[in-house]
DRENROMAR-907850 format. One record per residue (C-alpha): x, y, z; residue number from 1. Coordinates in steps of 0.2 Angstrom, whole numbers, plus 5000, padded with zeros to 4 digits. Each point is the difference from the previous one (the first is absolute). Layout:
residues N
(rec (X; Y; Z); NUM)
...
END
This chain:
residues 513
(rec (5000; 4998; 5002); 1)
(rec (5007; 5019; 4992); 2)
(rec (5002; 5016; 5011); 3)
(rec (4986; 5006; 4987); 4)
(rec (4990; 4986; 5005); 5)
(rec (5002; 5003; 5017); 6)
(rec (4994; 5017; 5000); 7)
(rec (4986; 4996; 4990); 8)
(rec (4994; 4987; 5012); 9)
(rec (5004; 5013; 5015); 10)
(rec (4989; 5013; 4991); 11)
(rec (4986; 4987; 4997); 12)
(rec (5000; 4994; 5015); 13)
(rec (4999; 5019; 5010); 14)
(rec (4987; 5004; 4987); 15)
(rec (4989; 4985; 5006); 16)
(rec (5003; 5004; 5017); 17)
(rec (4993; 5018; 4997); 18)
(rec (4982; 4993; 5002); 19)
(rec (5001; 4982; 5003); 20)
(rec (4982; 4996; 5004); 21)
(rec (4989; 4989; 4989); 22)
(rec (4991; 5006; 4986); 23)
(rec (4984; 4999; 5007); 24)
(rec (5005; 5008; 5016); 25)
(rec (5009; 5015; 4991); 26)
(rec (4982; 5002; 4990); 27)
(rec (4991; 4999; 5017); 28)
(rec (5009; 5015; 5008); 29)
(rec (5001; 5011; 4983); 30)
(rec (4982; 4999; 4998); 31)
(rec (4997; 5004; 5018); 32)
(rec (5011; 5015; 4996); 33)
(rec (5012; 4998; 5012); 34)
(rec (5021; 5003; 5000); 35)
(rec (5012; 4987; 5001); 36)
(rec (5013; 5001; 5014); 37)
(rec (5015; 5007; 4988); 38)
(rec (4986; 5014; 4995); 39)
(rec (4995; 5004; 5019); 40)
(rec (5020; 5001; 5005); 41)
(rec (5003; 5013; 4985); 42)
(rec (4985; 5009; 5005); 43)
(rec (5007; 5003; 5017); 44)
(rec (5019; 5001; 5001); 45)
(rec (5011; 5014; 4989); 46)
(rec (5000; 4997; 4982); 47)
(rec (5014; 4987; 4995); 48)
(rec (5006; 4997; 5017); 49)
(rec (4991; 4983; 5004); 50)
(rec (5014; 4986; 5000); 51)
(rec (4991; 4982; 5000); 52)
(rec (5008; 4987; 5010); 53)
(rec (4996; 4981; 4997); 54)
(rec (4990; 5000; 4984); 55)
(rec (5005; 4982; 4994); 56)
(rec (4996; 4993; 5018); 57)
(rec (4988; 4986; 5000); 58)
(rec (4996; 4982; 5009); 59)
(rec (5016; 4989; 4999); 60)
(rec (4996; 4984; 4992); 61)
(rec (4984; 5004; 4994); 62)
(rec (5001; 5001; 4979); 63)
(rec (4985; 5009; 4999); 64)
(rec (5004; 5014; 5014); 65)
(rec (4998; 5017; 4995); 66)
(rec (5013; 5014; 4999); 67)
(rec (4997; 5012; 5015); 68)
(rec (4990; 4987; 5011); 69)
(rec (4986; 5013; 5001); 70)
(rec (5008; 5016; 5006); 71)
(rec (5012; 5012; 4995); 72)
(rec (5012; 5006; 5010); 73)
(rec (5016; 5013; 5001); 74)
(rec (5005; 5021; 5004); 75)
(rec (4999; 5016; 4993); 76)
(rec (4997; 5018; 5007); 77)
(rec (4987; 5010; 5003); 78)
(rec (5003; 5019; 4998); 79)
(rec (5019; 4996; 4999); 80)
(rec (4999; 4990; 5016); 81)
(rec (5003; 4981; 5000); 82)
(rec (4985; 4986; 5006); 83)
(rec (4999; 4983; 4997); 84)
(rec (4985; 4993; 4991); 85)
(rec (4989; 4984; 4996); 86)
(rec (4983; 4999; 4992); 87)
(rec (4990; 4983; 4999); 88)
(rec (4995; 4993; 4983); 89)
(rec (4982; 4994; 5001); 90)
(rec (5002; 4991; 4983); 91)
(rec (5015; 4988; 5006); 92)
(rec (4993; 4989; 5013); 93)
(rec (4986; 5011; 5004); 94)
(rec (5015; 5010; 5009); 95)
(rec (5000; 4988; 5014); 96)
(rec (5016; 4997; 5012); 97)
(rec (5011; 4985; 4994); 98)
(rec (5019; 4997; 5004); 99)
(rec (5008; 5010; 4985); 100)
(rec (4986; 5014; 5004); 101)
(rec (5005; 5001; 5018); 102)
(rec (5018; 4999; 4997); 103)
(rec (4999; 5015; 4988); 104)
(rec (4991; 5011; 5012); 105)
(rec (5013; 4995; 5015); 106)
(rec (5011; 5004; 4988); 107)
(rec (4995; 5018; 4997); 108)
(rec (4997; 5003; 5018); 109)
(rec (5015; 4995; 5007); 110)
(rec (5009; 5013; 4984); 111)
(rec (4990; 5013; 5011); 112)
(rec (5004; 4995; 5016); 113)
(rec (5020; 5002; 4994); 114)
(rec (4998; 5016; 4992); 115)
(rec (4987; 5007; 5010); 116)
(rec (4987; 5006; 4989); 117)
(rec (4980; 4997; 4998); 118)
(rec (4992; 4983; 4996); 119)
(rec (4983; 5005; 4989); 120)
(rec (4989; 4983; 4997); 121)
(rec (4988; 5002; 4986); 122)
(rec (4986; 4988; 5005); 123)
(rec (4990; 4988; 4988); 124)
(rec (4999; 4983; 5008); 125)
(rec (4992; 4984; 5002); 126)
(rec (5010; 4995; 5017); 127)
(rec (5007; 4983; 5002); 128)
(rec (5005; 4989; 4984); 129)
(rec (4989; 4985; 5008); 130)
(rec (5011; 4987; 4989); 131)
(rec (5016; 5006; 5008); 132)
(rec (4992; 4993; 5017); 133)
(rec (5012; 5006; 5015); 134)
(rec (5012; 5009; 4989); 135)
(rec (4989; 5014; 4997); 136)
(rec (4996; 5002; 5019); 137)
(rec (5019; 5000; 5001); 138)
(rec (5003; 5012; 4987); 139)
(rec (4986; 5012; 5008); 140)
(rec (5009; 4998; 5015); 141)
(rec (5016; 5005; 4995); 142)
(rec (4992; 5016; 4991); 143)
(rec (4993; 5003; 5019); 144)
(rec (5016; 4998; 5008); 145)
(rec (5010; 5013; 4988); 146)
(rec (4986; 5014; 5005); 147)
(rec (5006; 5000; 5019); 148)
(rec (5018; 5007; 4997); 149)
(rec (4992; 5011; 4986); 150)
(rec (4987; 5008; 5011); 151)
(rec (5004; 5017; 5007); 152)
(rec (5017; 4999; 4990); 153)
(rec (4993; 5002; 4983); 154)
(rec (4982; 5005; 4994); 155)
(rec (4990; 4985; 4994); 156)
(rec (4984; 5004; 4990); 157)
(rec (4988; 4988; 4992); 158)
(rec (4990; 5005; 4985); 159)
(rec (4983; 4989; 4999); 160)
(rec (4996; 4999; 4980); 161)
(rec (4988; 4984; 5001); 162)
(rec (4995; 4988; 5010); 163)
(rec (5012; 4994; 5013); 164)
(rec (4996; 4984; 5012); 165)
(rec (5007; 4990; 5015); 166)
(rec (5019; 5002; 5001); 167)
(rec (5000; 5015; 4988); 168)
(rec (4990; 5011; 5013); 169)
(rec (5010; 4997; 5013); 170)
(rec (5015; 5005; 4993); 171)
(rec (4994; 5018; 4994); 172)
(rec (4991; 5002; 5016); 173)
(rec (5017; 5001; 5009); 174)
(rec (5008; 5012; 4989); 175)
(rec (4999; 5018; 5004); 176)
(rec (4986; 5007; 4987); 177)
(rec (4988; 4991; 4990); 178)
(rec (4992; 5010; 4985); 179)
(rec (4985; 4992; 4993); 180)
(rec (4990; 5002; 4982); 181)
(rec (4982; 5003; 5004); 182)
(rec (4988; 4986; 4989); 183)
(rec (5016; 4991; 4997); 184)
(rec (5010; 4995; 5016); 185)
(rec (4993; 4986; 5011); 186)
(rec (5008; 4993; 5015); 187)
(rec (4994; 4985; 5012); 188)
(rec (5008; 4986; 5010); 189)
(rec (4988; 4988; 4992); 190)
(rec (4992; 5004; 4986); 191)
(rec (4979; 4999; 4997); 192)
(rec (4999; 4980; 4993); 193)
(rec (5009; 4994; 5014); 194)
(rec (4990; 5010; 5012); 195)
(rec (4985; 4993; 4991); 196)
(rec (5007; 4983; 5003); 197)
(rec (5005; 5000; 5017); 198)
(rec (4987; 5013; 5009); 199)
(rec (4986; 4998; 4987); 200)
(rec (5001; 5021; 4999); 201)
(rec (4996; 5006; 4983); 202)
(rec (5010; 5016; 4995); 203)
(rec (5008; 5008; 4987); 204)
(rec (5018; 5003; 4998); 205)
(rec (4997; 5020; 5000); 206)
(rec (4988; 5000; 5013); 207)
(rec (5013; 4990; 5009); 208)
(rec (5016; 5008; 4996); 209)
(rec (4998; 5014; 4989); 210)
(rec (5011; 5014; 5003); 211)
(rec (4987; 5010; 5008); 212)
(rec (4996; 4988; 5011); 213)
(rec (5017; 4997; 5004); 214)
(rec (5002; 5018; 5003); 215)
(rec (4986; 5001; 5015); 216)
(rec (5009; 4985; 5009); 217)
(rec (5016; 5010; 5001); 218)
(rec (5012; 4988; 4989); 219)
(rec (5002; 5015; 4983); 220)
(rec (5010; 5014; 5002); 221)
(rec (4992; 5008; 4985); 222)
(rec (4987; 4996; 4986); 223)
(rec (5001; 5009; 4983); 224)
(rec (4990; 4998; 4984); 225)
(rec (5014; 4994; 4987); 226)
(rec (5017; 4992; 5001); 227)
(rec (5007; 5016; 4993); 228)
(rec (4994; 5008; 5016); 229)
(rec (5007; 4985; 5011); 230)
(rec (5015; 5004; 4992); 231)
(rec (5001; 5018; 5002); 232)
(rec (4993; 4998; 5020); 233)
(rec (5018; 4988; 5001); 234)
(rec (5010; 5014; 4993); 235)
(rec (4994; 5014; 5010); 236)
(rec (5001; 4988; 5016); 237)
(rec (5020; 4995; 4996); 238)
(rec (5002; 5020; 4996); 239)
(rec (4996; 5002; 5020); 240)
(rec (5011; 4985; 5005); 241)
(rec (5017; 4996; 5002); 242)
(rec (5009; 4989; 4991); 243)
(rec (5003; 4991; 5015); 244)
(rec (5001; 5004; 5018); 245)
(rec (5020; 5004; 5001); 246)
(rec (4995; 5013; 4985); 247)
(rec (4996; 5017; 5001); 248)
(rec (4980; 5007; 4995); 249)
(rec (4997; 5006; 4981); 250)
(rec (5002; 5018; 5002); 251)
(rec (4991; 5012; 4987); 252)
(rec (4998; 5018; 4998); 253)
(rec (4990; 5009; 5012); 254)
(rec (4995; 5020; 5003); 255)
(rec (5012; 5011; 5010); 256)
(rec (4994; 5003; 5016); 257)
(rec (4998; 5020; 4995); 258)
(rec (4987; 4995; 4986); 259)
(rec (4989; 4991; 5010); 260)
(rec (4982; 5010; 5002); 261)
(rec (4987; 4991; 5010); 262)
(rec (4989; 5015; 5007); 263)
(rec (4986; 4990; 4994); 264)
(rec (5001; 4986; 5013); 265)
(rec (4997; 5013; 5013); 266)
(rec (4982; 4998; 4992); 267)
(rec (5000; 4982; 4995); 268)
(rec (4990; 4991; 5018); 269)
(rec (4982; 5003; 5001); 270)
(rec (4994; 5012; 5014); 271)
(rec (4990; 4985; 5008); 272)
(rec (5010; 4988; 5008); 273)
(rec (4989; 4986; 4996); 274)
(rec (4999; 5004; 4982); 275)
(rec (5008; 4987; 4988); 276)
(rec (5015; 5005; 4987); 277)
(rec (5009; 4989; 4990); 278)
(rec (5017; 4999; 5006); 279)
(rec (5009; 4993; 4984); 280)
(rec (4996; 5020; 4995); 281)
(rec (5011; 5003; 5014); 282)
(rec (5015; 4989; 4998); 283)
(rec (5001; 5004; 4983); 284)
(rec (5005; 5017; 5005); 285)
(rec (5009; 4996; 5014); 286)
(rec (5016; 4993; 4988); 287)
(rec (5010; 5005; 4986); 288)
(rec (4986; 4996; 4988); 289)
(rec (4983; 4992; 4998); 290)
(rec (5008; 4985; 4996); 291)
(rec (4996; 4985; 5011); 292)
(rec (5001; 4982; 4999); 293)
(rec (4986; 4993; 5012); 294)
(rec (5002; 4983; 5007); 295)
(rec (4982; 4990; 5003); 296)
(rec (4989; 5014; 4994); 297)
(rec (4985; 4990; 5000); 298)
(rec (5004; 4992; 5019); 299)
(rec (4997; 5007; 5017); 300)
(rec (4998; 5018; 4990); 301)
(rec (4996; 5009; 5017); 302)
(rec (5021; 4998; 5000); 303)
(rec (5009; 5005; 4986); 304)
(rec (5018; 4993; 4997); 305)
(rec (5008; 5009; 4986); 306)
(rec (5018; 5003; 4995); 307)
(rec (5004; 5018; 4994); 308)
(rec (5016; 5011; 5000); 309)
(rec (5004; 5014; 5010); 310)
(rec (5017; 5013; 4997); 311)
(rec (5003; 4987; 4985); 312)
(rec (4999; 4984; 5011); 313)
(rec (4989; 4986; 5003); 314)
(rec (4989; 5002; 5015); 315)
(rec (4986; 4986; 5007); 316)
(rec (4985; 5010; 5004); 317)
(rec (4988; 4990; 5013); 318)
(rec (4983; 5013; 5001); 319)
(rec (4984; 4997; 5007); 320)
(rec (4985; 5003; 4988); 321)
(rec (4986; 5009; 5006); 322)
(rec (4991; 4996; 4986); 323)
(rec (4998; 4981; 5006); 324)
(rec (4993; 4995; 5017); 325)
(rec (5003; 5020; 5005); 326)
(rec (5020; 4993; 5000); 327)
(rec (4999; 4985; 5015); 328)
(rec (5012; 4989; 4999); 329)
(rec (4994; 4983; 4997); 330)
(rec (5006; 4984; 5001); 331)
(rec (5002; 4998; 4982); 332)
(rec (5008; 5017; 4998); 333)
(rec (5012; 4995; 5016); 334)
(rec (5006; 4985; 4989); 335)
(rec (5002; 5010; 4984); 336)
(rec (5011; 5014; 5009); 337)
(rec (5011; 4986; 5009); 338)
(rec (5005; 4993; 4984); 339)
(rec (5003; 5016; 4993); 340)
(rec (5009; 5008; 5016); 341)
(rec (5013; 4985; 4998); 342)
(rec (5003; 5000; 4982); 343)
(rec (5004; 5020; 5001); 344)
(rec (5011; 4994; 5014); 345)
(rec (5009; 4987; 4990); 346)
(rec (5005; 5009; 4987); 347)
(rec (5004; 5017; 5009); 348)
(rec (4986; 5010; 4994); 349)
(rec (4996; 5014; 5013); 350)
(rec (4980; 5001; 5007); 351)
(rec (4989; 5014; 5002); 352)
(rec (4985; 4999; 5009); 353)
(rec (4985; 5010; 4997); 354)
(rec (4990; 4998; 5014); 355)
(rec (4979; 5003; 4999); 356)
(rec (4991; 4987; 5010); 357)
(rec (4989; 4997; 5014); 358)
(rec (5008; 4986; 5008); 359)
(rec (4999; 4980; 4996); 360)
(rec (4984; 4993; 4993); 361)
(rec (4986; 4996; 5013); 362)
(rec (4988; 4986; 4997); 363)
(rec (4997; 4980; 5005); 364)
(rec (5006; 4995; 4981); 365)
(rec (5016; 5008; 5004); 366)
(rec (5004; 4994; 5016); 367)
(rec (4994; 4981; 4991); 368)
(rec (5013; 5005; 4985); 369)
(rec (5015; 4999; 5012); 370)
(rec (5000; 5022; 5001); 371)
(rec (5011; 4998; 5016); 372)
(rec (5014; 4990; 4993); 373)
(rec (4999; 5007; 4983); 374)
(rec (4999; 5018; 5008); 375)
(rec (5014; 4995; 5010); 376)
(rec (5010; 4996; 4985); 377)
(rec (5001; 5016; 4991); 378)
(rec (5006; 5008; 5017); 379)
(rec (5014; 4987; 5000); 380)
(rec (5005; 5002; 4983); 381)
(rec (5002; 5020; 5001); 382)
(rec (5010; 4997; 5018); 383)
(rec (5012; 4988; 4991); 384)
(rec (5002; 5011; 4986); 385)
(rec (5016; 5008; 4999); 386)
(rec (4999; 5011; 4985); 387)
(rec (4995; 5020; 5003); 388)
(rec (4983; 5000; 5006); 389)
(rec (4990; 5019; 4999); 390)
(rec (4983; 5002; 5004); 391)
(rec (4987; 5013; 4997); 392)
(rec (4985; 5003; 5009); 393)
(rec (4987; 5011; 4988); 394)
(rec (4984; 4995; 5011); 395)
(rec (4994; 4987; 5010); 396)
(rec (5013; 4987; 5011); 397)
(rec (4991; 4993; 5011); 398)
(rec (5004; 4985; 5014); 399)
(rec (5011; 4985; 4996); 400)
(rec (4999; 5006; 4980); 401)
(rec (5009; 5015; 5006); 402)
(rec (5014; 4988; 5006); 403)
(rec (5002; 4989; 4987); 404)
(rec (4999; 5015; 4985); 405)
(rec (5018; 5003; 5002); 406)
(rec (5000; 5009; 5019); 407)
(rec (5016; 5004; 5008); 408)
(rec (4996; 4989; 5014); 409)
(rec (5000; 4985; 4988); 410)
(rec (5016; 5005; 4993); 411)
(rec (4995; 5012; 4989); 412)
(rec (5014; 5013; 4995); 413)
(rec (4992; 5017; 4997); 414)
(rec (4981; 5004; 5000); 415)
(rec (4993; 5014; 4993); 416)
(rec (4983; 5008; 5003); 417)
(rec (4988; 5012; 4992); 418)
(rec (4990; 5012; 5011); 419)
(rec (4986; 4990; 4994); 420)
(rec (5006; 4983; 5009); 421)
(rec (4990; 4995; 5014); 422)
(rec (5008; 4988; 5013); 423)
(rec (4993; 4990; 5013); 424)
(rec (4993; 4982; 5007); 425)
(rec (4984; 5001; 4991); 426)
(rec (4989; 5014; 4992); 427)
(rec (4990; 5012; 5008); 428)
(rec (4984; 4992; 4995); 429)
(rec (5007; 4982; 5006); 430)
(rec (5007; 5009; 5016); 431)
(rec (4984; 5009; 5004); 432)
(rec (4991; 4980; 5001); 433)
(rec (5015; 4996; 5010); 434)
(rec (5000; 5015; 5013); 435)
(rec (4985; 5008; 4999); 436)
(rec (4987; 4985; 4996); 437)
(rec (4990; 5000; 5015); 438)
(rec (5000; 5018; 5003); 439)
(rec (4993; 5004; 4983); 440)
(rec (4989; 4986; 5002); 441)
(rec (4991; 5008; 5015); 442)
(rec (4996; 5016; 4990); 443)
(rec (4981; 4998; 4994); 444)
(rec (5000; 5014; 4988); 445)
(rec (5009; 4995; 4984); 446)
(rec (5003; 5016; 4994); 447)
(rec (5009; 5004; 5018); 448)
(rec (5009; 4982; 4997); 449)
(rec (5007; 5005; 4984); 450)
(rec (5008; 5017; 5005); 451)
(rec (5007; 4992; 5015); 452)
(rec (5007; 4988; 4991); 453)
(rec (5007; 5011; 4987); 454)
(rec (5006; 5011; 5013); 455)
(rec (5010; 4984; 5008); 456)
(rec (5006; 4996; 4983); 457)
(rec (5007; 5017; 4995); 458)
(rec (5008; 5001; 5015); 459)
(rec (5008; 4983; 4997); 460)
(rec (5007; 5005; 4983); 461)
(rec (5007; 5016; 5008); 462)
(rec (5010; 4992; 5013); 463)
(rec (5001; 4983; 4997); 464)
(rec (5002; 4996; 4981); 465)
(rec (5011; 5017; 4997); 466)
(rec (5016; 4994; 4993); 467)
(rec (5009; 5015; 5010); 468)
(rec (4997; 4988; 5014); 469)
(rec (5012; 4987; 4992); 470)
(rec (5011; 5013; 4995); 471)
(rec (5002; 5005; 5017); 472)
(rec (5004; 4983; 5006); 473)
(rec (5013; 4999; 4987); 474)
(rec (4991; 4986; 4989); 475)
(rec (4999; 5011; 4985); 476)
(rec (5015; 5009; 4994); 477)
(rec (4993; 5012; 4987); 478)
(rec (4984; 5007; 5000); 479)
(rec (4999; 5008; 4982); 480)
(rec (4987; 5008; 4986); 481)
(rec (4995; 4988; 4988); 482)
(rec (5008; 5011; 4986); 483)
(rec (5018; 4997; 5009); 484)
(rec (4996; 4981; 4998); 485)
(rec (5013; 4995; 4986); 486)
(rec (5014; 5009; 5006); 487)
(rec (4996; 4994; 5018); 488)
(rec (5001; 4983; 4994); 489)
(rec (5015; 5003; 4988); 490)
(rec (5009; 5006; 5015); 491)
(rec (4997; 4986; 5012); 492)
(rec (5005; 4986; 4988); 493)
(rec (5016; 5011; 4997); 494)
(rec (5001; 5000; 5019); 495)
(rec (4998; 4980; 5001); 496)
(rec (5012; 4996; 4985); 497)
(rec (5014; 4993; 5008); 498)
(rec (4988; 4992; 5015); 499)
(rec (5007; 4983; 5004); 500)
(rec (4992; 4987; 5012); 501)
(rec (5007; 4985; 5010); 502)
(rec (4989; 4987; 5008); 503)
(rec (5005; 4989; 5015); 504)
(rec (5009; 4983; 4994); 505)
(rec (4986; 4987; 4998); 506)
(rec (4995; 4987; 4985); 507)
(rec (4984; 5009; 4993); 508)
(rec (4985; 5008; 5009); 509)
(rec (4984; 4992; 5002); 510)
(rec (4985; 5010; 4991); 511)
(rec (4983; 4999; 5008); 512)
(rec (4991; 4986; 4989); 513)
END
């Protein structure tokens, strides 16, 4: 065989490996209007940067084995920074995990561990390869084992672009972020057919594991409308994350301090302290621009978790939203906030709490959902975080919710407050019931009763919820006008830029359940 023949053979093999699925499976994919794994990778990465590894890998000892074994792996760049990437190929063995598939994914993950870069998995898998028996399960375990050294060291992102079942959902849910496409992505431990056979329950796959369903279960970071939007979201996300925990945060242009003009913020809050407003409209005015990358926007909407930029550097906003549940912190919001805080802390991203909450959510159902330990988890994550932590109290900061939203008493570094802030154990209405309930009930005239209640509430607001009470005691570092907020946040984060904390020697903390 001549060199020319060998080159021709190589080219033929590589060409076949480009889209190795059967004609029937490729037609099914094309008729559905779906993209190939290589097209998906190309759409996400910088043009021409993808370098594939294992293109000619296949199951050893099987003459009919297909190239790639159901997954495309390699590395490339996003906005010039390195990433490792793999994408399932549903046209080859249904994208199920076999021995060669597993080894290819493990190889690319170990590559990321060595060089310290994000790992992106484009998921579209049928789960374990049943015919490979225990080998498939072993490969799932090998993949899962590589996620631990990556966790908190290099960002891990999963993009769900099809139906993923069984082990194919455990790996993604262990990554830092999961992005799903509405109407296209589905994920579940056991599919509807198995459920129907085992339990007799009849449910469609969309009802069981559709993107919106899993979003409400807290399993998805973002649900978008198309593959293109999913790739855009991931690029925006990476733009706010370091390449690894040991690399600096990406910096961008920011307006100079003297160019900031935020006089309009003095009129942002409604005069009625019980009136709602959209916290997102405030957050976009606190950073350098109106570009925020919100995480879990459709889950626990009473707490906003979003990446933004202040002074050209990424920050993580944790903010109460009075438009939902009056900004109360419920069990779902506590879980959401705790995970986001831990993510920011792992990657050295400063935390900015924006506070307007009447407290933890009361109710029988909340107690049954474990608000005690889930609420404690939120507090625990905040105390454990060693990144700079700045709290801005814009309105209500009551009870335990005041404490966990970046207060100095629970390891917050700097606390700022607007003159509209209200800080107390509880609000005036609740205090009237607790402290004056019997006296008010004894007044027979309803008009007189309401007048006395209002008198007490006015006195309580003036003397008990005033932010100056907290400022006098050193719990507020600066009382500021809203118009001064952006410059105050910049200065606070500059002051904290060299913050360094050392924990007492131990193996690791034990988080509340």
